[in-house]
C-alpha positions as a Markdown table, in Angstrom:
| # | Residue | x | y | z |
|---|---|---|---|---|
| 1 | Unk | 185.2 | 115.8 | 128.7 |
| 2 | Unk | 186.0 | 119.0 | 130.9 |
| 3 | Unk | 187.8 | 118.5 | 134.0 |
| 4 | Unk | 188.2 | 121.7 | 136.3 |
| 5 | Unk | 191.2 | 120.6 | 138.0 |
| 6 | Unk | 190.8 | 122.5 | 140.6 |
| 7 | Unk | 186.9 | 121.5 | 141.4 |
| 8 | Unk | 187.7 | 120.9 | 145.0 |
| 9 | Unk | 189.5 | 123.7 | 145.8 |
| 10 | Unk | 185.9 | 124.8 | 144.6 |
| 11 | Unk | 183.8 | 122.4 | 146.3 |
| 12 | Unk | 185.8 | 123.4 | 149.8 |
| 13 | Unk | 185.3 | 127.7 | 148.7 |
| 14 | Unk | 181.0 | 126.7 | 148.7 |
| 15 | Unk | 181.3 | 124.4 | 151.7 |
| 16 | Unk | 182.8 | 127.8 | 153.4 |
| 17 | Unk | 180.6 | 129.8 | 152.0 |
| 18 | Unk | 177.4 | 127.8 | 153.3 |
| 19 | Unk | 179.4 | 127.7 | 157.0 |
| 20 | Unk | 179.5 | 130.8 | 157.2 |
| 21 | Unk | 176.0 | 131.6 | 155.8 |
| 22 | Unk | 174.9 | 129.2 | 158.8 |
| 23 | Unk | 177.2 | 131.1 | 161.2 |
| 24 | Unk | 176.0 | 134.7 | 160.3 |
| 25 | Unk | 172.2 | 133.4 | 160.6 |
| 26 | Unk | 172.3 | 132.4 | 164.2 |
| 27 | Unk | 174.4 | 135.2 | 165.2 |
| 28 | Unk | 171.2 | 137.0 | 163.3 |
| 29 | Unk | 168.8 | 134.7 | 165.5 |
| 30 | Unk | 171.3 | 135.9 | 169.0 |
| 31 | Unk | 170.9 | 139.3 | 168.0 |
| 32 | Unk | 167.1 | 139.1 | 167.6 |
| 33 | Unk | 166.7 | 137.8 | 170.6 |
| 34 | Unk | 169.1 | 139.9 | 172.5 |
| 35 | Unk | 167.2 | 143.3 | 170.9 |
| 36 | Unk | 163.8 | 141.8 | 171.8 |
| 37 | Unk | 164.8 | 140.9 | 175.5 |
| 38 | Unk | 165.6 | 144.1 | 175.8 |
| 39 | Unk | 162.4 | 145.4 | 174.5 |
| 40 | Unk | 161.2 | 143.4 | 176.5 |
| 41 | Unk | 162.1 | 145.0 | 179.7 |
| 42 | Unk | 161.9 | 148.5 | 178.4 |
| 43 | Unk | 157.9 | 147.4 | 178.2 |
| 44 | Unk | 158.6 | 146.2 | 181.8 |
| 45 | Unk | 159.6 | 149.4 | 182.9 |
| 46 | Unk | 157.3 | 151.5 | 181.3 |
| 47 | Unk | 154.8 | 149.5 | 183.5 |
| 48 | Unk | 155.6 | 149.9 | 186.1 |
| 49 | Unk | 156.6 | 153.8 | 185.8 |
| 50 | Unk | 152.8 | 153.8 | 184.4 |
| 51 | Unk | 152.2 | 151.5 | 187.8 |
| 52 | Unk | 153.8 | 154.4 | 190.1 |
| 53 | Unk | 152.1 | 157.0 | 188.7 |
| 54 | Unk | 148.8 | 155.9 | 189.2 |
| 55 | Unk | 149.8 | 155.0 | 192.8 |
| 56 | Unk | 151.2 | 158.6 | 193.5 |
| 57 | Unk | 147.6 | 160.0 | 191.9 |
| 58 | Unk | 146.0 | 157.9 | 195.3 |
| 59 | Unk | 145.3 | 160.7 | 198.3 |
| 60 | Unk | 146.7 | 157.8 | 200.5 |
| 61 | Unk | 150.8 | 157.1 | 198.9 |
| 62 | Unk | 152.2 | 154.6 | 200.9 |
| 63 | Unk | 156.2 | 154.9 | 201.5 |
| 64 | Unk | 156.7 | 151.5 | 201.3 |
| 65 | Unk | 154.9 | 151.0 | 197.9 |
| 66 | Unk | 156.8 | 154.4 | 195.8 |
| 67 | Unk | 160.5 | 152.6 | 197.5 |
| 68 | Unk | 158.9 | 149.5 | 196.2 |
| 69 | Unk | 158.9 | 150.5 | 192.8 |
| 70 | Unk | 161.3 | 153.2 | 192.7 |
| 71 | Unk | 164.0 | 149.7 | 193.5 |
| 72 | Unk | 162.3 | 148.0 | 190.7 |
| 73 | Unk | 162.9 | 150.1 | 188.5 |
| 74 | Unk | 166.1 | 150.4 | 189.3 |
| 75 | Unk | 167.2 | 146.9 | 188.6 |
| 76 | Unk | 165.0 | 146.7 | 185.5 |
| 77 | Unk | 166.7 | 150.0 | 184.7 |
| 78 | Unk | 170.2 | 147.8 | 185.5 |
| 79 | Unk | 168.8 | 144.7 | 183.7 |
| 80 | Unk | 168.3 | 146.8 | 180.3 |
| 81 | Unk | 171.8 | 148.2 | 180.7 |
| 82 | Unk | 173.2 | 145.0 | 180.8 |
| 83 | Unk | 170.9 | 144.2 | 178.3 |
| 84 | Unk | 171.9 | 146.7 | 176.1 |
| 85 | Unk | 175.7 | 145.9 | 176.0 |
| 86 | Unk | 174.8 | 142.2 | 175.6 |
| 87 | Unk | 172.7 | 143.3 | 172.5 |
| 88 | Unk | 175.7 | 145.7 | 171.1 |
| 89 | Unk | 178.0 | 142.9 | 171.7 |
| 90 | Unk | 176.2 | 140.4 | 169.5 |
| 91 | Unk | 175.2 | 142.9 | 167.1 |
| 92 | Unk | 178.9 | 143.6 | 166.8 |
| 93 | Unk | 179.4 | 139.6 | 166.8 |
| 94 | Unk | 176.9 | 139.7 | 163.9 |
| 95 | Unk | 178.5 | 142.6 | 161.7 |
| 96 | Unk | 181.5 | 140.5 | 161.5 |
| 97 | Unk | 180.3 | 137.6 | 160.7 |
| 98 | Unk | 178.7 | 139.1 | 157.7 |
| 99 | Unk | 182.3 | 140.6 | 156.9 |
| 100 | Unk | 183.2 | 136.9 | 156.6 |
| 101 | Unk | 180.6 | 135.7 | 154.6 |
| 102 | Unk | 181.2 | 138.5 | 152.3 |
| 103 | Unk | 185.1 | 137.1 | 151.9 |
| 104 | Unk | 184.0 | 133.9 | 151.8 |
| 105 | Unk | 181.5 | 134.4 | 148.6 |
| 106 | Unk | 184.8 | 136.7 | 147.2 |
| 107 | Unk | 186.8 | 133.8 | 147.6 |
| 108 | Unk | 184.5 | 131.7 | 146.1 |
| 109 | Unk | 183.7 | 133.7 | 142.7 |
| 110 | Unk | 187.0 | 133.7 | 142.1 |
| 111 | Unk | 186.6 | 130.2 | 142.0 |
| 112 | Unk | 184.0 | 130.2 | 139.6 |
| 113 | Unk | 185.5 | 132.8 | 137.4 |
| 114 | Unk | 188.7 | 130.4 | 136.7 |
| 115 | Unk | 186.6 | 127.7 | 136.4 |
| 116 | Unk | 184.5 | 129.5 | 133.7 |
| 117 | Unk | 188.1 | 130.7 | 132.1 |
| 118 | Unk | 189.5 | 127.1 | 132.3 |
| 119 | Unk | 186.1 | 126.3 | 130.8 |
| 120 | Unk | 186.4 | 128.4 | 127.9 |
| 121 | Unk | 189.8 | 127.4 | 127.3 |
| 122 | Unk | 188.7 | 123.6 | 127.0 |
| 123 | Unk | 186.1 | 124.8 | 124.2 |
| 124 | Unk | 188.1 | 126.8 | 122.7 |
| 125 | Unk | 190.7 | 123.9 | 122.2 |
| 126 | Unk | 188.1 | 121.2 | 121.8 |
| 127 | Unk | 186.7 | 123.4 | 118.5 |
| 128 | Unk | 190.6 | 123.9 | 117.5 |
| 129 | Unk | 191.1 | 119.8 | 117.6 |
| 130 | Unk | 187.3 | 119.4 | 115.6 |
| 131 | Unk | 188.4 | 122.1 | 112.7 |
| 132 | Unk | 191.6 | 120.6 | 112.2 |
| 133 | Unk | 190.5 | 117.5 | 111.7 |
| 134 | Unk | 187.8 | 118.9 | 109.5 |
| 135 | Unk | 190.7 | 120.3 | 107.5 |
| 136 | Unk | 192.9 | 117.4 | 107.4 |
| 137 | Unk | 189.5 | 115.4 | 106.0 |
| 138 | Unk | 188.6 | 118.4 | 103.6 |
| 139 | Unk | 192.3 | 118.2 | 102.4 |
| 140 | Unk | 192.8 | 114.4 | 102.1 |
| 141 | Unk | 188.8 | 114.8 | 99.7 |
| 142 | Unk | 190.1 | 117.3 | 98.0 |
| 143 | Unk | 193.4 | 115.2 | 97.3 |
| 144 | Unk | 191.2 | 112.3 | 96.4 |
| 145 | Unk | 189.1 | 114.0 | 93.8 |
| 146 | Unk | 191.8 | 115.9 | 92.4 |
| 147 | Unk | 193.4 | 112.0 | 92.3 |
| 148 | Unk | 190.2 | 110.5 | 91.1 |
| 149 | Unk | 190.2 | 108.6 | 93.6 |
| 150 | Unk | 186.9 | 109.4 | 95.7 |
| 151 | Unk | 183.8 | 107.7 | 94.0 |
| 152 | Unk | 181.8 | 110.0 | 95.7 |
| 153 | Unk | 183.2 | 113.6 | 94.6 |
| 154 | Unk | 182.6 | 114.8 | 91.2 |
| 155 | Unk | 184.6 | 115.1 | 88.2 |
| 156 | Unk | 184.2 | 116.9 | 85.1 |
| 157 | Unk | 186.5 | 115.1 | 83.1 |
| 158 | Unk | 186.3 | 113.9 | 79.6 |
């Protein structure tokens, strides 16, 4: 029966890979949420720009209203800038986790290759043991047949 002596190490590396996958999934989720927030802020800014353009198209333009639009658009642009920074940080975190996952996969693959080599060695040794037993049985059967001790052997003696 084959037993890989580094099975616990392989299991641990598989566990680490799964953990890295979950961490990456979380970082991807955070990145996408931040990206969507930025897109929503841009949509809001565009809506207020459009509203300001429509307001200025009217003959009687209120300076207070235009000032409000301008101030609010400025606030939204600051929020967009902060959101872009958060999105960029989330992207960097996600890329870092991707690298960690790649490294964890490499480490697991090293152990899988070691396991395959050990299994091949085990199979070879088992095959050699079986061949040795078969060779010994054949040798014993041949000797017995030569001495006439094997009743199942066909003898051609007269």
